[in-house]
C-alpha positions as CSV (number, residue, x, y, z in Angstrom):
1,M,128.3,52.2,104.2
2,G,129.0,50.9,100.6
3,H,125.8,53.1,99.5
4,S,125.3,55.1,96.4
5,L,124.9,58.9,96.8
6,E,120.8,57.7,95.8
7,N,119.7,56.3,98.0
8,L,121.6,59.0,100.8
9,K,120.0,61.9,99.3
10,P,117.1,61.9,101.6
11,L,119.2,62.2,104.6
12,I,121.6,65.5,102.9
13,R,120.1,68.9,102.5
14,C,121.4,71.9,103.2
15,P,121.8,72.7,107.2
16,V,121.2,76.3,107.0
17,C,118.4,76.2,104.2
18,Q,117.1,73.1,104.2
19,K,116.6,72.8,100.4
20,K,117.6,69.3,99.3
21,Y,121.1,69.4,96.9
22,D,122.1,68.8,93.4
23,P,124.1,65.7,93.6
24,S,126.0,66.9,90.9
25,K,127.2,69.1,93.4
26,V,128.3,66.2,95.9
27,V,131.7,65.7,96.5
28,L,132.8,61.5,97.8
29,L,135.3,61.9,100.4
30,S,135.2,58.4,101.6
31,E,133.6,55.8,101.9
32,D,133.4,52.3,104.1
33,D,130.7,49.7,105.1
34,R,130.2,52.1,108.1
35,K,130.6,55.4,107.6
36,T,130.5,58.0,104.3
37,V,131.9,61.1,103.8
38,L,130.2,63.8,101.0
39,H,131.4,67.5,100.5
40,I,127.9,70.3,99.5
41,A,127.8,73.1,98.3
42,C,124.3,74.3,98.1
43,E,122.9,76.4,94.8
44,S,119.9,77.8,97.1
45,C,121.7,79.7,99.5
46,G,125.8,79.2,99.2
47,I,126.5,77.5,102.2
48,S,130.0,74.4,101.5
49,S,129.8,72.0,104.6
50,L,131.4,68.0,104.6
51,V,128.7,65.3,105.9
52,F,129.5,62.8,107.2
53,V,126.7,59.6,107.4
54,S,127.2,56.9,110.1
55,L,126.0,53.1,110.3
56,G,125.6,52.5,113.3
57,K,123.4,50.7,115.8
58,M,119.8,52.5,115.3
59,G,120.3,52.6,111.7
60,A,121.8,55.7,109.2
61,V,123.1,59.2,111.6
62,S,124.5,61.7,109.9
63,F,126.6,64.7,111.5
64,G,126.9,67.8,109.0
65,M,129.6,70.5,109.3
66,L,130.1,74.2,108.1
67,T,133.2,75.1,105.6
68,D,135.0,77.5,103.2
69,L,136.5,74.9,101.4
70,G,135.7,74.7,98.2
71,R,135.4,71.7,95.5
72,D,139.1,71.1,95.0
73,E,139.8,72.9,97.7
74,V,138.2,69.8,100.0
75,R,139.7,67.6,97.6
76,S,143.3,68.1,97.9
77,F,142.9,68.6,102.3
78,Y,140.1,65.9,103.1
79,G,142.3,62.8,104.3
80,G,145.6,64.9,103.5
81,E,148.6,65.0,106.9
82,P,147.2,66.4,110.4
83,V,149.4,69.0,111.6
84,S,151.8,68.4,113.8
85,A,153.2,69.6,116.9
86,D,156.2,71.1,115.2
87,D,154.2,72.6,113.3
88,A,152.3,74.8,115.9
89,L,155.5,75.5,117.5
90,A,156.8,76.9,114.9
91,A,153.6,78.4,113.5
92,H,153.9,80.2,117.4
93,S,157.4,80.8,116.8
94,F,156.5,82.7,113.7
95,L,153.7,84.6,115.2
96,K,155.0,85.7,119.0
97,G,158.3,87.3,116.8
98,F,155.4,89.1,114.5
99,R,154.4,93.0,114.6
100,G,151.5,93.2,112.0
101,G,147.8,91.7,111.8
102,A,146.9,89.6,109.0
103,K,147.0,92.2,106.3
104,E,150.0,92.4,106.5
105,C,150.9,88.8,107.5
106,F,149.3,87.9,103.7
107,E,150.4,90.8,101.5
108,N,153.8,89.9,102.5
109,K,152.7,86.0,102.2
110,C,154.6,85.1,105.3
């Protein structure tokens, strides 16, 4: 969208508590002429969200999505390689034969 974060301030509030964000907590993930993607962590309620702002025929529109990714995590995952069909099949095959719960899986670093 080519706008500074200052111009987007009125559009970005916490989707849970509606507080305005501290601009220092905003991570710019991508930006072009028509869209901007941000990661924002709310200091008031602790919720993190991905915010997508698009410029359309009717003006700017924003959409927020809650996430459990922190600032550093979102930088490494956003824009990365998508999960392939082979990845999904490998996970399915592994889980089909796995006996135990999530706790056992993570303790054994499966």
